[in-house]
TIVO-2410 file (N, C-alpha, C; in nm, 3 decimals):
# residues 186
REC num residu      c1      c2      c3 atome chaine
REC   1      M  10.575  14.023   9.644     N      A
REC   1      M  10.438  13.991   9.610    CA      A
REC   1      M  10.438  13.876   9.511     C      A
REC   2      M  10.342  13.785   9.526     N      A
REC   2      M  10.335  13.670   9.438    CA      A
REC   2      M  10.262  13.707   9.310     C      A
REC   3      T  10.315  13.654   9.201     N      A
REC   3      T  10.248  13.674   9.073    CA      A
REC   3      T  10.135  13.573   9.063     C      A
REC   4      P  10.039  13.595   8.972     N      A
REC   4      P   9.931  13.497   8.956    CA      A
REC   4      P   9.983  13.358   8.922     C      A
REC   5      E  10.089  13.350   8.843     N      A
REC   5      E  10.146  13.220   8.807    CA      A
REC   5      E  10.204  13.150   8.931     C      A
REC   6      Q  10.270  13.226   9.018     N      A
REC   6      Q  10.326  13.169   9.140    CA      A
REC   6      Q  10.215  13.122   9.233     C      A
REC   7      L  10.109  13.200   9.241     N      A
REC   7      L   9.995  13.164   9.325    CA      A
REC   7      L   9.931  13.034   9.276     C      A
REC   8      I   9.911  13.023   9.145     N      A
REC   8      I   9.852  12.902   9.087    CA      A
REC   8      I   9.943  12.782   9.111     C      A
REC   9      A  10.074  12.803   9.095     N      A
REC   9      A  10.169  12.694   9.118    CA      A
REC   9      A  10.166  12.650   9.264     C      A
REC  10      A  10.156  12.746   9.355     N      A
REC  10      A  10.151  12.713   9.498    CA      A
REC  10      A  10.024  12.635   9.531     C      A
REC  11      Q   9.911  12.678   9.475     N      A
REC  11      Q   9.785  12.608   9.500    CA      A
REC  11      Q   9.789  12.467   9.441     C      A
REC  12      K   9.848  12.455   9.322     N      A
REC  12      K   9.859  12.323   9.259    CA      A
REC  12      K   9.945  12.231   9.346     C      A
REC  13      S  10.054  12.284   9.398     N      A
REC  13      S  10.142  12.206   9.484    CA      A
REC  13      S  10.069  12.161   9.610     C      A
REC  14      Q   9.990  12.250   9.669     N      A
REC  14      Q   9.914  12.215   9.790    CA      A
REC  14      Q   9.809  12.107   9.761     C      A
REC  15      L   9.744  12.115   9.646     N      A
REC  15      L   9.646  12.014   9.609    CA      A
REC  15      L   9.713  11.878   9.585     C      A
REC  16      E   9.829  11.880   9.520     N      A
REC  16      E   9.902  11.755   9.498    CA      A
REC  16      E   9.941  11.692   9.632     C      A
REC  17      T   9.982  11.775   9.726     N      A
REC  17      T  10.018  11.725   9.858    CA      A
REC  17      T   9.895  11.667   9.927     C      A
REC  18      L   9.783  11.735   9.918     N      A
REC  18      L   9.659  11.687   9.979    CA      A
REC  18      L   9.619  11.552   9.920     C      A
REC  19      F   9.625  11.539   9.788     N      A
REC  19      F   9.588  11.413   9.725    CA      A
REC  19      F   9.686  11.301   9.762     C      A
REC  20      A   9.813  11.333   9.775     N      A
REC  20      A   9.911  11.233   9.818    CA      A
REC  20      A   9.882  11.186   9.960     C      A
REC  21      L   9.847  11.281  10.048     N      A
REC  21      L   9.812  11.244  10.185    CA      A
REC  21      L   9.687  11.157  10.189     C      A
REC  22      Q   9.589  11.191  10.108     N      A
REC  22      Q   9.468  11.110  10.101    CA      A
REC  22      Q   9.501  10.969  10.052     C      A
REC  23      G   9.590  10.959   9.954     N      A
REC  23      G   9.631  10.829   9.903    CA      A
REC  23      G   9.697  10.745  10.011     C      A
REC  24      K   9.784  10.806  10.090     N      A
REC  24      K   9.852  10.734  10.199    CA      A
REC  24      K   9.750  10.687  10.303     C      A
REC  25      A   9.653  10.770  10.334     N      A
REC  25      A   9.550  10.733  10.431    CA      A
REC  25      A   9.466  10.616  10.379     C      A
REC  26      V   9.430  10.621  10.252     N      A
REC  26      V   9.351  10.514  10.193    CA      A
REC  26      V   9.433  10.384  10.186     C      A
REC  27      D   9.563  10.394  10.157     N      A
REC  27      D   9.648  10.275  10.158    CA      A
REC  27      D   9.650  10.209  10.295     C      A
REC  28      G   9.661  10.290  10.401     N      A
REC  28      G   9.657  10.237  10.536    CA      A
REC  28      G   9.524  10.170  10.567     C      A
REC  29      L   9.417  10.232  10.525     N      A
REC  29      L   9.284  10.175  10.545    CA      A
REC  29      L   9.270  10.043  10.469     C      A
REC  30      E   9.324  10.040  10.348     N      A
REC  30      E   9.318   9.918  10.267    CA      A
REC  30      E   9.394   9.803  10.336     C      A
REC  31      R   9.511   9.833  10.392     N      A
REC  31      R   9.587   9.730  10.464    CA      A
REC  31      R   9.509   9.680  10.585     C      A
REC  32      L   9.442   9.772  10.654     N      A
REC  32      L   9.362   9.733  10.771    CA      A
REC  32      L   9.243   9.646  10.730     C      A
REC  33      V   9.178   9.680  10.621     N      A
REC  33      V   9.065   9.599  10.573    CA      A
REC  33      V   9.114   9.460  10.532     C      A
REC  34      E   9.229   9.453  10.463     N      A
REC  34      E   9.285   9.324  10.424    CA      A
REC  34      E   9.316   9.238  10.547     C      A
REC  35      L   9.374   9.300  10.649     N      A
REC  35      L   9.403   9.228  10.773    CA      A
REC  35      L   9.275   9.176  10.836     C      A
REC  36      N   9.172   9.258  10.841     N      A
REC  36      N   9.045   9.217  10.901    CA      A
REC  36      N   8.979   9.104  10.822     C      A
REC  37      L   8.985   9.111  10.689     N      A
REC  37      L   8.927   9.002  10.609    CA      A
REC  37      L   9.003   8.872  10.629     C      A
REC  38      Q   9.135   8.879  10.631     N      A
REC  38      Q   9.215   8.759  10.654    CA      A
REC  38      Q   9.188   8.702  10.793     C      A
REC  39      T   9.177   8.789  10.891     N      A
REC  39      T   9.148   8.745  11.028    CA      A
REC  39      T   9.011   8.678  11.034     C      A
REC  40      L   8.914   8.734  10.967     N      A
REC  40      L   8.779   8.676  10.964    CA      A
REC  40      L   8.780   8.539  10.898     C      A
REC  41      K   8.848   8.525  10.784     N      A
REC  41      K   8.856   8.396  10.715    CA      A
REC  41      K   8.922   8.291  10.804     C      A
REC  42      T   9.032   8.329  10.866     N      A
REC  42      T   9.104   8.236  10.953    CA      A
REC  42      T   9.018   8.196  11.072     C      A
REC  43      A   8.952   8.292  11.133     N      A
REC  43      A   8.867   8.264  11.249    CA      A
REC  43      A   8.752   8.170  11.212     C      A
REC  44      M   8.692   8.194  11.097     N      A
REC  44      M   8.581   8.107  11.055    CA      A
REC  44      M   8.631   7.964  11.032     C      A
REC  45      H   8.745   7.951  10.968     N      A
REC  45      H   8.800   7.818  10.942    CA      A
REC  45      H   8.835   7.747  11.072     C      A
REC  46      E   8.902   7.817  11.162     N      A
REC  46      E   8.942   7.756  11.289    CA      A
REC  46      E   8.823   7.725  11.378     C      A
REC  47      T   8.721   7.808  11.374     N      A
REC  47      T   8.600   7.783  11.452    CA      A
REC  47      T   8.531   7.657  11.403     C      A
REC  48      S   8.525   7.641  11.273     N      A
REC  48      S   8.460   7.520  11.220    CA      A
REC  48      S   8.539   7.395  11.257     C      A
REC  49      E   8.672   7.403  11.251     N      A
REC  49      E   8.755   7.289  11.291    CA      A
REC  49      E   8.738   7.258  11.440     C      A
REC  50      A   8.737   7.362  11.523     N      A
REC  50      A   8.722   7.342  11.668    CA      A
REC  50      A   8.585   7.283  11.701     C      A
REC  51      T   8.483   7.328  11.632     N      A
REC  51      T   8.348   7.278  11.655    CA      A
REC  51      T   8.339   7.131  11.617     C      A
REC  52      I   8.397   7.096  11.504     N      A
REC  52      I   8.396   6.956  11.460    CA      A
REC  52      I   8.474   6.870  11.559     C      A
REC  53      A   8.588   6.921  11.606     N      A
REC  53      A   8.667   6.846  11.704    CA      A
REC  53      A   8.589   6.830  11.834     C      A
REC  54      A   8.521   6.933  11.878     N      A
REC  54      A   8.444   6.926  12.003    CA      A
REC  54      A   8.327   6.828  11.990     C      A
REC  55      L   8.266   6.824  11.873     N      A
REC  55      L   8.152   6.734  11.854    CA      A
REC  55      L   8.195   6.589  11.838     C      A
REC  56      S   8.322   6.566  11.810     N      A
REC  56      S   8.368   6.429  11.788    CA      A
REC  56      S   8.432   6.366  11.912     C      A
REC  57      V   8.432   6.437  12.025     N      A
REC  57      V   8.491   6.380  12.147    CA      A
REC  57      V   8.402   6.269  12.201     C      A
REC  58      K   8.468   6.176  12.269     N      A
REC  58      K   8.396   6.061  12.322    CA      A
REC  58      K   8.367   6.072  12.471     C      A
REC  59      D   8.452   6.150  12.543     N      A
REC  59      D   8.430   6.162  12.687    CA      A
REC  59      D   8.472   6.300  12.736     C      A
REC  60      L   8.446   6.327  12.863     N      A
REC  60      L   8.473   6.458  12.923    CA      A
REC  60      L   8.623   6.490  12.928     C      A
REC  61      Q   8.704   6.389  12.954     N      A
REC  61      Q   8.849   6.412  12.962    CA      A
REC  61      Q   8.903   6.457  12.826     C      A
REC  62      E   8.856   6.400  12.720     N      A
REC  62      E   8.899   6.439  12.586    CA      A
REC  62      E   8.855   6.582  12.555     C      A
REC  63      L   8.735   6.619  12.598     N      A
REC  63      L   8.687   6.755  12.580    CA      A
REC  63      L   8.771   6.854  12.660     C      A
REC  64      T   8.806   6.816  12.784     N      A
REC  64      T   8.888   6.902  12.868    CA      A
REC  64      T   9.027   6.922  12.809     C      A
REC  65      S   9.080   6.820  12.745     N      A
REC  65      S   9.215   6.831  12.685    CA      A
REC  65      S   9.215   6.921  12.562     C      A
REC  66      L   9.099   6.942  12.502     N      A
REC  66      L   9.091   7.032  12.384    CA      A
REC  66      L   9.108   7.178  12.423     C      A
REC  67      Q   9.058   7.215  12.540     N      A
REC  67      Q   9.055   7.356  12.580    CA      A
REC  67      Q   9.192   7.425  12.575     C      A
REC  68      P   9.298   7.369  12.635     N      A
REC  68      P   9.428   7.438  12.628    CA      A
REC  68      P   9.479   7.454  12.485     C      A
REC  69      N   9.446   7.358  12.400     N      A
REC  69      N   9.491   7.365  12.261    CA      A
REC  69      N   9.420   7.477  12.185     C      A
REC  70      L   9.307   7.519  12.235     N      A
REC  70      L   9.234   7.628  12.170    CA      A
REC  70      L   9.267   7.764  12.232     C      A
REC  71      A   9.289   7.766  12.363     N      A
REC  71      A   9.309   7.893  12.434    CA      A
REC  71      A   9.440   7.961  12.396     C      A
REC  72      Q   9.550   7.888  12.394     N      A
REC  72      Q   9.679   7.952  12.364    CA      A
REC  72      Q   9.682   8.011  12.224     C      A
REC  73      P   9.645   7.935  12.121     N      A
REC  73      P   9.647   7.996  11.988    CA      A
REC  73      P   9.557   8.118  11.978     C      A
REC  74      L   9.445   8.116  12.048     N      A
REC  74      L   9.354   8.230  12.044    CA      A
REC  74      L   9.419   8.353  12.105     C      A
REC  75      A   9.481   8.337  12.221     N      A
REC  75      A   9.548   8.450  12.286    CA      A
REC  75      A   9.662   8.502  12.200     C      A
REC  76      E   9.740   8.411  12.143     N      A
REC  76      E   9.852   8.452  12.058    CA      A
REC  76      E   9.801   8.525  11.933     C      A
REC  77      K   9.693   8.477  11.877     N      A
REC  77      K   9.638   8.540  11.757    CA      A
REC  77      K   9.580   8.678  11.787     C      A
REC  78      M   9.518   8.691  11.904     N      A
REC  78      M   9.465   8.823  11.942    CA      A
REC  78      M   9.580   8.923  11.958     C      A
REC  79      L   9.687   8.879  12.021     N      A
REC  79      L   9.803   8.967  12.038    CA      A
REC  79      L   9.869   8.999  11.903     C      A
REC  80      A   9.880   8.898  11.817     N      A
REC  80      A   9.938   8.920  11.685    CA      A
REC  80      A   9.852   9.017  11.604     C      A
REC  81      Y   9.720   8.999  11.612     N      A
REC  81      Y   9.629   9.090  11.542    CA      A
REC  81      Y   9.647   9.233  11.591     C      A
REC  82      S   9.651   9.250  11.723     N      A
REC  82      S   9.670   9.384  11.781    CA      A
REC  82      S   9.802   9.444  11.735     C      A
REC  83      H   9.904   9.363  11.730     N      A
REC  83      H  10.035   9.410  11.686    CA      A
REC  83      H  10.031   9.452  11.539     C      A
REC  84      H   9.962   9.374  11.455     N      A
REC  84      H   9.950   9.410  11.313    CA      A
REC  84      H   9.873   9.541  11.296     C      A
REC  85      V   9.766   9.557  11.372     N      A
REC  85      V   9.688   9.682  11.365    CA      A
REC  85      V   9.776   9.799  11.405     C      A
REC  86      Y   9.853   9.781  11.512     N      A
REC  86      Y   9.944   9.888  11.556    CA      A
REC  86      Y  10.047   9.919  11.448     C      A
REC  87      E  10.105   9.815  11.386     N      A
REC  87      E  10.204   9.837  11.281    CA      A
REC  87      E  10.145   9.915  11.163     C      A
REC  88      I  10.024   9.878  11.124     N      A
REC  88      I   9.959   9.948  11.012    CA      A
REC  88      I   9.933  10.093  11.050     C      A
REC  89      A   9.877  10.115  11.169     N      A
REC  89      A   9.845  10.251  11.212    CA      A
REC  89      A   9.971  10.335  11.228     C      A
REC  90      S  10.073  10.281  11.291     N      A
REC  90      S  10.195  10.360  11.311    CA      A
REC  90      S  10.269  10.382  11.180     C      A
REC  91      G  10.266  10.284  11.090     N      A
REC  91      G  10.329  10.302  10.959    CA      A
REC  91      G  10.260  10.410  10.878     C      A
REC  92      T  10.127  10.407  10.880     N      A
REC  92      T  10.051  10.510  10.808    CA      A
REC  92      T  10.075  10.647  10.870     C      A
REC  93      Q  10.075  10.653  11.002     N      A
REC  93      Q  10.100  10.780  11.071    CA      A
REC  93      Q  10.239  10.832  11.037     C      A
REC  94      A  10.338  10.743  11.031     N      A
REC  94      A  10.474  10.786  10.999    CA      A
REC  94      A  10.482  10.840  10.857     C      A
REC  95      E  10.415  10.774  10.763     N      A
REC  95      E  10.414  10.823  10.625    CA      A
REC  95      E  10.348  10.960  10.616     C      A
REC  96      L  10.235  10.975  10.685     N      A
REC  96      L  10.165  11.104  10.683    CA      A
REC  96      L  10.251  11.212  10.749     C      A
REC  97      A  10.313  11.179  10.861     N      A
REC  97      A  10.397  11.277  10.931    CA      A
REC  97      A  10.515  11.319  10.844     C      A
REC  98      K  10.574  11.225  10.774     N      A
REC  98      K  10.687  11.256  10.686    CA      A
REC  98      K  10.644  11.350  10.574     C      A
REC  99      A  10.529  11.323  10.516     N      A
REC  99      A  10.478  11.408  10.408    CA      A
REC  99      A  10.443  11.547  10.461     C      A
REC 100      V  10.380  11.553  10.577     N      A
REC 100      V  10.344  11.683  10.636    CA      A
REC 100      V  10.470  11.760  10.672     C      A
REC 101      E  10.569  11.691  10.727     N      A
REC 101      E  10.694  11.758  10.764    CA      A
REC 101      E  10.764  11.816  10.641     C      A
REC 102      A  10.768  11.740  10.533     N      A
REC 102      A  10.829  11.790  10.410    CA      A
REC 102      A  10.754  11.912  10.359     C      A
REC 103      N  10.622  11.906  10.366     N      A
REC 103      N  10.540  12.019  10.320    CA      A
REC 103      N  10.560  12.140  10.412     C      A
REC 104      A  10.569  12.116  10.542     N      A
REC 104      A  10.589  12.227  10.636    CA      A
REC 104      A  10.725  12.292  10.614     C      A
REC 105      T  10.825  12.211  10.588     N      A
REC 105      T  10.959  12.265  10.562    CA      A
REC 105      T  10.958  12.351  10.436     C      A
REC 106      D  10.893  12.302  10.332     N      A
REC 106      D  10.883  12.378  10.207    CA      A
REC 106      D  10.804  12.507  10.229     C      A
REC 107      F  10.695  12.498  10.302     N      A
REC 107      F  10.614  12.617  10.330    CA      A
REC 107      F  10.695  12.718  10.410     C      A
REC 108      N  10.768  12.671  10.510     N      A
REC 108      N  10.849  12.759  10.593    CA      A
REC 108      N  10.954  12.831  10.508     C      A
REC 109      R  11.017  12.757  10.420     N      A
REC 109      R  11.118  12.817  10.331    CA      A
REC 109      R  11.056  12.926  10.245     C      A
REC 110      K  10.937  12.901  10.193     N      A
REC 110      K  10.869  12.999  10.108    CA      A
REC 110      K  10.829  13.123  10.188     C      A
REC 111      V  10.780  13.101  10.310     N      A
REC 111      V  10.741  13.215  10.394    CA      A
REC 111      V  10.864  13.299  10.428     C      A
REC 112      Q  10.974  13.234  10.459     N      A
REC 112      Q  11.097  13.307  10.489    CA      A
REC 112      Q  11.144  13.388  10.368     C      A
REC 113      A  11.133  13.330  10.249     N      A
REC 113      A  11.170  13.403  10.128    CA      A
REC 113      A  11.079  13.523  10.108     C      A
REC 114      L  10.950  13.504  10.135     N      A
REC 114      L  10.853  13.613  10.122    CA      A
REC 114      L  10.885  13.725  10.222     C      A
REC 115      V  10.919  13.688  10.346     N      A
REC 115      V  10.953  13.788  10.447    CA      A
REC 115      V  11.081  13.862  10.407     C      A
REC 116      E  11.178  13.789  10.357     N      A
REC 116      E  11.303  13.853  10.314    CA      A
REC 116      E  11.277  13.953  10.201     C      A
REC 117      T  11.192  13.913  10.106     N      A
REC 117      T  11.157  14.003   9.997    CA      A
REC 117      T  11.084  14.125  10.050     C      A
REC 118      A  10.992  14.103  10.143     N      A
REC 118      A  10.916  14.213  10.200    CA      A
REC 118      A  11.006  14.307  10.279     C      A
REC 119      T  11.102  14.251  10.352     N      A
REC 119      T  11.191  14.337  10.432    CA      A
REC 119      T  11.285  14.418  10.344     C      A
REC 120      K  11.322  14.363  10.232     N      A
REC 120      K  11.410  14.438  10.141    CA      A
REC 120      K  11.337  14.558  10.081     C      A
REC 121      N  11.206  14.541  10.064     N      A
REC 121      N  11.125  14.648  10.004    CA      A
REC 121      N  11.052  14.732  10.109     C      A
REC 122      A  11.082  14.707  10.237     N      A
REC 122      A  11.015  14.781  10.344    CA      A
REC 122      A  11.062  14.926  10.345     C      A
REC 123      P  10.970  15.016  10.375     N      A
REC 123      P  11.008  15.157  10.380    CA      A
REC 123      P  11.101  15.184  10.499     C      A
REC 124      A  11.173  15.291  10.489     N      A
REC 124      A  11.265  15.330  10.595    CA      A
REC 124      A  11.187  15.353  10.725     C      A
REC 125      G  11.249  15.318  10.837     N      A
REC 125      G  11.186  15.339  10.967    CA      A
REC 125      G  11.106  15.220  11.016     C      A
REC 126      T  11.100  15.112  10.936     N      A
REC 126      T  11.024  14.994  10.978    CA      A
REC 126      T  11.116  14.881  11.024     C      A
REC 127      E  11.239  14.915  11.053     N      A
REC 127      E  11.337  14.813  11.092    CA      A
REC 127      E  11.293  14.739  11.218     C      A
REC 128      T  11.234  14.810  11.313     N      A
REC 128      T  11.189  14.747  11.438    CA      A
REC 128      T  11.078  14.646  11.410     C      A
REC 129      A  10.984  14.682  11.327     N      A
REC 129      A  10.874  14.592  11.292    CA      A
REC 129      A  10.927  14.469  11.217     C      A
REC 130      V  11.024  14.491  11.129     N      A
REC 130      V  11.084  14.380  11.054    CA      A
REC 130      V  11.157  14.287  11.150     C      A
REC 131      A  11.232  14.343  11.244     N      A
REC 131      A  11.304  14.262  11.342    CA      A
REC 131      A  11.207  14.181  11.428     C      A
REC 132      M  11.094  14.242  11.466     N      A
REC 132      M  10.994  14.171  11.545    CA      A
REC 132      M  10.932  14.057  11.464     C      A
REC 133      L  10.907  14.080  11.336     N      A
REC 133      L  10.850  13.978  11.250    CA      A
REC 133      L  10.947  13.860  11.236     C      A
REC 134      K  11.075  13.891  11.214     N      A
REC 134      K  11.175  13.786  11.203    CA      A
REC 134      K  11.189  13.710  11.335     C      A
REC 135      S  11.183  13.780  11.446     N      A
REC 135      S  11.191  13.716  11.577    CA      A
REC 135      S  11.071  13.624  11.600     C      A
REC 136      A  10.955  13.670  11.562     N      A
REC 136      A  10.833  13.588  11.578    CA      A
REC 136      A  10.841  13.463  11.492     C      A
REC 137      M  10.892  13.477  11.371     N      A
REC 137      M  10.906  13.360  11.283    CA      A
REC 137      M  11.007  13.262  11.340     C      A
REC 138      S  11.116  13.314  11.393     N      A
REC 138      S  11.217  13.228  11.454    CA      A
REC 138      S  11.160  13.153  11.574     C      A
REC 139      A  11.084  13.222  11.656     N      A
REC 139      A  11.021  13.159  11.772    CA      A
REC 139      A  10.922  13.052  11.730     C      A
REC 140      A  10.845  13.081  11.626     N      A
REC 140      A  10.749  12.982  11.575    CA      A
REC 140      A  10.821  12.860  11.522     C      A
REC 141      N  10.930  12.880  11.451     N      A
REC 141      N  11.007  12.767  11.399    CA      A
REC 141      N  11.066  12.684  11.512     C      A
REC 142      N  11.117  12.751  11.614     N      A
REC 142      N  11.173  12.679  11.729    CA      A
REC 142      N  11.065  12.600  11.802     C      A
REC 143      A  10.948  12.657  11.815     N      A
REC 143      A  10.836  12.588  11.881    CA      A
REC 143      A  10.795  12.465  11.799     C      A
REC 144      Y  10.788  12.481  11.669     N      A
REC 144      Y  10.754  12.368  11.581    CA      A
REC 144      Y  10.857  12.257  11.595     C      A
REC 145      D  10.985  12.293  11.591     N      A
REC 145      D  11.092  12.193  11.604    CA      A
REC 145      D  11.083  12.120  11.738     C      A
REC 146      S  11.059  12.194  11.846     N      A
REC 146      S  11.047  12.132  11.978    CA      A
REC 146      S  10.928  12.037  11.984     C      A
REC 147      L  10.817  12.080  11.930     N      A
REC 147      L  10.696  11.998  11.929    CA      A
REC 147      L  10.718  11.872  11.846     C      A
REC 148      H  10.783  11.888  11.733     N      A
REC 148      H  10.810  11.775  11.645    CA      A
REC 148      H  10.901  11.673  11.715     C      A
REC 149      K  11.006  11.720  11.780     N      A
REC 149      K  11.097  11.630  11.853    CA      A
REC 149      K  11.024  11.560  11.967     C      A
REC 150      A  10.942  11.633  12.039     N      A
REC 150      A  10.868  11.574  12.150    CA      A
REC 150      A  10.770  11.467  12.101     C      A
REC 151      S  10.704  11.493  11.990     N      A
REC 151      S  10.609  11.394  11.938    CA      A
REC 151      S  10.681  11.270  11.889     C      A
REC 152      K  10.800  11.285  11.831     N      A
REC 152      K  10.878  11.168  11.790    CA      A
REC 152      K  10.920  11.086  11.911     C      A
REC 153      Q  10.964  11.154  12.016     N      A
REC 153      Q  11.004  11.083  12.137    CA      A
REC 153      Q  10.885  11.011  12.199     C      A
REC 154      A  10.770  11.075  12.200     N      A
REC 154      A  10.650  11.013  12.256    CA      A
REC 154      A  10.612  10.889  12.176     C      A
REC 155      A  10.621  10.898  12.044     N      A
REC 155      A  10.588  10.783  11.959    CA      A
REC 155      A  10.685  10.667  11.985     C      A
REC 156      E  10.812  10.698  12.005     N      A
REC 156      E  10.910  10.593  12.034    CA      A
REC 156      E  10.882  10.527  12.169     C      A
REC 157      V  10.843  10.606  12.268     N      A
REC 157      V  10.810  10.551  12.399    CA      A
REC 157      V  10.687  10.462  12.390     C      A
REC 158      V  10.586  10.507  12.318     N      A
REC 158      V  10.464  10.427  12.302    CA      A
REC 158      V  10.496  10.295  12.232     C      A
REC 159      E  10.576  10.300  12.129     N      A
REC 159      E  10.612  10.178  12.057    CA      A
REC 159      E  10.687  10.082  12.148     C      A
REC 160      A  10.782  10.132  12.224     N      A
REC 160      A  10.857  10.047  12.317    CA      A
REC 160      A  10.763   9.986  12.421     C      A
REC 161      N  10.669  10.065  12.472     N      A
REC 161      N  10.574  10.014  12.571    CA      A
REC 161      N  10.483   9.907  12.511     C      A
REC 162      I  10.438   9.928  12.389     N      A
REC 162      I  10.351   9.828  12.325    CA      A
REC 162      I  10.428   9.699  12.303     C      A
REC 163      N  10.553   9.708  12.261     N      A
REC 163      N  10.633   9.587  12.242    CA      A
REC 163      N  10.653   9.513  12.375     C      A
REC 164      T  10.676   9.587  12.481     N      A
REC 164      T  10.694   9.526  12.613    CA      A
REC 164      T  10.565   9.458  12.659     C      A
REC 165      V  10.454   9.528  12.645     N      A
REC 165      V  10.324   9.472  12.686    CA      A
REC 165      V  10.292   9.347  12.604     C      A
REC 166      T  10.316   9.351  12.475     N      A
REC 166      T  10.289   9.236  12.389    CA      A
REC 166      T  10.372   9.117  12.431     C      A
REC 167      S  10.500   9.141  12.455     N      A
REC 167      S  10.589   9.033  12.498    CA      A
REC 167      S  10.544   8.974  12.630     C      A
REC 168      T  10.511   9.059  12.725     N      A
REC 168      T  10.465   9.013  12.857    CA      A
REC 168      T  10.334   8.936  12.846     C      A
REC 169      A  10.243   8.984  12.765     N      A
REC 169      A  10.114   8.917  12.748    CA      A
REC 169      A  10.132   8.781  12.682     C      A
REC 170      M  10.222   8.773  12.585     N      A
REC 170      M  10.248   8.644  12.519    CA      A
REC 170      M  10.303   8.543  12.620     C      A
REC 171      K  10.397   8.587  12.704     N      A
REC 171      K  10.455   8.497  12.805    CA      A
REC 171      K  10.348   8.454  12.905     C      A
REC 172      A  10.263   8.547  12.946     N      A
REC 172      A  10.157   8.514  13.041    CA      A
REC 172      A  10.058   8.415  12.980     C      A
REC 173      A  10.025   8.434  12.854     N      A
REC 173      A   9.932   8.342  12.787    CA      A
REC 173      A   9.994   8.203  12.776     C      A
REC 174      Q  10.121   8.197  12.745     N      A
REC 174      Q  10.188   8.067  12.736    CA      A
REC 174      Q  10.195   7.999  12.872     C      A
REC 175      N  10.225   8.076  12.977     N      A
REC 175      N  10.231   8.019  13.111    CA      A
REC 175      N  10.095   7.968  13.156     C      A
REC 176      T   9.991   8.045  13.129     N      A
REC 176      T   9.855   8.006  13.168    CA      A
REC 176      T   9.814   7.879  13.094     C      A
REC 177      T   9.843   7.874  12.966     N      A
REC 177      T   9.807   7.758  12.887    CA      A
REC 177      T   9.885   7.635  12.932     C      A
REC 178      S  10.011   7.652  12.966     N      A
REC 178      S  10.094   7.541  13.014    CA      A
REC 178      S  10.038   7.486  13.144     C      A
REC 179      S  10.000   7.575  13.237     N      A
REC 179      S   9.945   7.528  13.365    CA      A
REC 179      S   9.812   7.457  13.345     C      A
REC 180      R   9.731   7.507  13.254     N      A
REC 180      R   9.602   7.439  13.227    CA      A
REC 180      R   9.625   7.302  13.167     C      A
REC 181      A   9.720   7.293  13.077     N      A
REC 181      A   9.749   7.164  13.014    CA      A
REC 181      A   9.799   7.065  13.118     C      A
REC 182      K   9.881   7.110  13.210     N      A
REC 182      K   9.933   7.022  13.316    CA      A
REC 182      K   9.820   6.975  13.406     C      A
REC 183      R   9.728   7.069  13.441     N      A
REC 183      R   9.615   7.033  13.528    CA      A
REC 183      R   9.522   6.936  13.456     C      A
REC 184      A   9.502   6.956  13.328     N      A
REC 184      A   9.413   6.868  13.251    CA      A
REC 184      A   9.473   6.728  13.239     C      A
REC 185      A   9.606   6.721  13.228     N      A
REC 185      A   9.672   6.591  13.214    CA      A
REC 185      A   9.674   6.516  13.346     C      A
REC 186      A   9.667   6.588  13.457     N      A
REC 186      A   9.677   6.524  13.589    CA      A
REC 186      A   9.550   6.457  13.632     C      A
***
């Protein structure tokens, strides 16, 4: 049985963990807001430059030659932005998962200690119930471990797929821009 001091310490520990998780989530949000502000500033600056360049052209051929110079950087920047958002989200998720995993491990250890204490003080004739409780805890731990491993593998597959898609999209954008530039020059 937990003493009042142990209960208070456990609650304090849980609150500290909660506040740490909130801090990690807010840090991720802050990085995302910073990325969005920087992207907005850059877009505004580049839009003004592109508009000034478009207004200063003398003929249609010069205007046509501007288009490839604008399209490729835009596609690359969109892909880079998406990649940065993914990095921020996956980094924040990894930090949160690590903290939750550490907390779950600590909680599991405490529950096991509580069960061990309870089984030592269990009345005679309850051995079957104690064995069932230990078996259920073992099954729950195994299920948690399997789920955790599966989620890690899924995250690795998603990351690999995103990297592949980003690489393919960058190559496609470069090829498209190259062909447009060649057609415009011809």
